[in-house]
N, C-alpha and C positions, 0 to 999 in steps of 0.2 A: 102244794099247801096241805097242813095238817089239820084237821077239825080243830083243832085247840088254839088255831092262828086267830086272834083277830086280825080282820084288815087296818093296814095304817092307811091315815092321808099323809101322803107323799106328794110334795111339790118341787116338780125340777123346771128349773128356766131354761130356755132354750130348746125344748126338748120336741121339735117338730122333724131334725135331721142329723144326721152323724153321732155324734157321741152322743147327744142329747136323747135322740130316740132311740139308741141303743140302752139308757139307763130307764127310759121309759118304759121300756119293751119289758125290761129284766123286773121291776117293781110291780108291770101288769101280770106278767104272767105267775107272780108268789103269789096271787090275789088282793093286792093292796088298790085302793082306791089315788087316781095319779092324776093330777092336776098340771099342767104346763101351758107354755105361752110363748109366741114368737111374732113377730112381727107381720106373717102370712101363713096361711093355712097351708097344709104339704098332700101329700098323698097318705101319709105315712097317719099323720092326724083323722083323716075323713076313714082310714081302715079302723084305727082304733074309736071314733066316734060309731062306727058300724058295729065292730064287735063288742064291744063293751061300753054301752051308753050309761050304764049305771054305776060303773066305775071310775068313767075317765069323764075330765074336762078342759078344756081350751079356749083360752082366753087371748084375741089376738091383742100384744101389746109391743109396746115401746119402752122398756126398761130402764132406758137413762132418763125418760120423763118421770118422777115422782107422780106424778098423778094419774099417770096409765099403771106404776107399781101397785098403788093402794087400792085401784080398780081390781086388780089381778088377784088381789090375796082377799078384799072382800068378796069377792064372785065365790073364792074357794071356802072362807067362812060363812057363808050365806048355803051354799051346799052341802057342805059335810061340817060343819060348827069347828072345826078346828087345824091344826097343821102338827103331825109326829113326826116328819122328816122334812126338810128343806136342802136339797141338791142346787146348791148355785152354780149353776152350766153355761148360762149363757154368756157369750163372749164373741169378740170381733177381733180382726187381725188387719196391720195395715202394712206390707212391707215397704221398705225402705230405709237408707241411711238417714240418721236422726236430723243431720245437717239440709237434709232435702226435703224431711217432711212439713207438712203443709200444716197450720193452725184449725183447717179441719178435721184432716186425718188426726191427728193428733188430740182433739176434743171426742171427737168419734169415740175410739178403744179407750181412752180415760173415762168417759161419761158412762158407758155401757161397761166394762169392765168391773170398772171400780164403785164408780157411783150408783150404778144400777142395782151390783150386788150391795151396797150397804142401805138402800132404800128399802128393795125386799126382804135383808135380814135386818134391819130396824123393827119392820112391821111383823112378823113372825116371829123373831125372839121377846117382843110385848108379850103376845100369845104362850109360848112357851114357858117364860118366866111364872106366868099366872099359874101355869097348869104344874109346874114342877117337874116338868120332863118333857122332853124333844132330842134331837139328833142334827144338826148342820154340816154338810159336807161342801167342802168349796172345791172346786173343778180349777188347780193352779197349772202347772205345767213345768215339764223339764228343763224350759228357757228361762223360769223364775230363779233356777238354782243354778242353773251353767251356762246361759247369754245365748244369743246365737246371731249372729252377723245381719244386718239388716231388720232386725226385729225387736230394737233397743226398747223402743214405747210397749209393744207388746209385754216384752221381759218384764219390764218396770211395772205396769201393772199385776202379772201371775206373782209376782214377787210381795207385792203389797197384799194381795188375799192371804198369802202364805203368813204375814204380819198378823193382820186381820184375824188367820185362826188361832195363833197362838195367844192376841191380846182378848179374845171373845171367847177362850176356851177358861182364861182366869175368871173374866165376870161372869161366867153363867153356869159354872163347874158345881156351884155350890146348891143348884137348884135342879140338880141332876141334868144338867143337856153336855151333850158332848157336843165338841168340834173340831173338825179336822179337814186335813187337805189330801186330796189325790193330785199327783202331779204326774199325768201321762206323759209316756213318752212320746214318738211319732208314730199315728193312726195313719190308717188310709179312709180321714175322712178332712177335718178342717185342721189339722195338724199337720199337713202336711201341703197346707198351702202355700203357694209360690214356687215347691219344688217338682222338678223334672223327674222323670223317672230313673235317668241316669244319677242323678242325687240320692232317690230314694236308693236306690241299690245300694250306694255307698253305706248308706246307713244299716241298711239291713245284714251288709259285710262285716258292719262293727258292733253288731248286736249277739250276744254271746245267744240270745234266744234265736238267733236267724233269721228272724221274721219283723214285718210292720206289727203293732198292736191293731187288735180289734177292738170295736166299742164293747163288746161281751167281755174282755179282762177287764175292762176297767169298772163297768158294770157289777161283777162281781165280789170285788174291793168294797166300793159303795155300798152295797148290800151289806158285806160284813161288818162295815164300820158300823152302820144303822140298825144293826141286830139289837133288840132289847136288852139282849144276853149281855152287851159290849156298855158297861158302866163306867172303864177306868181308863179305858183305853182312849184318850183324848188330847187336845194341842198339837199333834204331830202331823207330816208331812209324808205321807205315804206315796214312794215315788215307784210307778209301775210301768218300767221302759225296757222289760226285757236284758235286762243287766246292762245297758247301753252307757250310764254313769259311775257303772259299779267300777 
């Protein structure tokens, strides 16, 4: 971190594990103030609370509940007064073909992946509009672009986030706010949910980069998109999949 760089206030939803934790770690390493939430605390959260108590905030929250989303964002504003960067990462998947999907599973995926993202973004965008600055990144997925058997509901929610990105970029661009999506390929985290080792190795063989992704691969792109010098790249879906969908 350079001496000239002022710490930003970064909100990462679902940052207690997996990809979200990698994104939180990257922003903390860059000297930023980071707030995250999840339904329960994890060892990673405890480590950040100990190592960076003045720059890290955790709130337990189920973002499918609008009151939890409000309580989380209110806590961030009370602590630091603003939000400069929002990374909508929280999400859940349920495996299974659509015809066999229960109402409960369908609601679980839609309520968190779409409605939870909308709740948080609505709250944060109001404050960004007032300040005429900010950056929003939605973590979607390559399955929202190309689909994957057994993940139709999850794919639908991720495609919805890309649509949200394009519309919000138009709504907010005149106020100095950028909005982009990052669509990860297969990572050794939640994106490999439900895949056995043989399936993962098959994906590796089809990937030009010759490996699965790491959270750090995605975090670097998120940091690039949210850098204050980026004021012109907006409304885009950036695929980070090692060339799998090229």
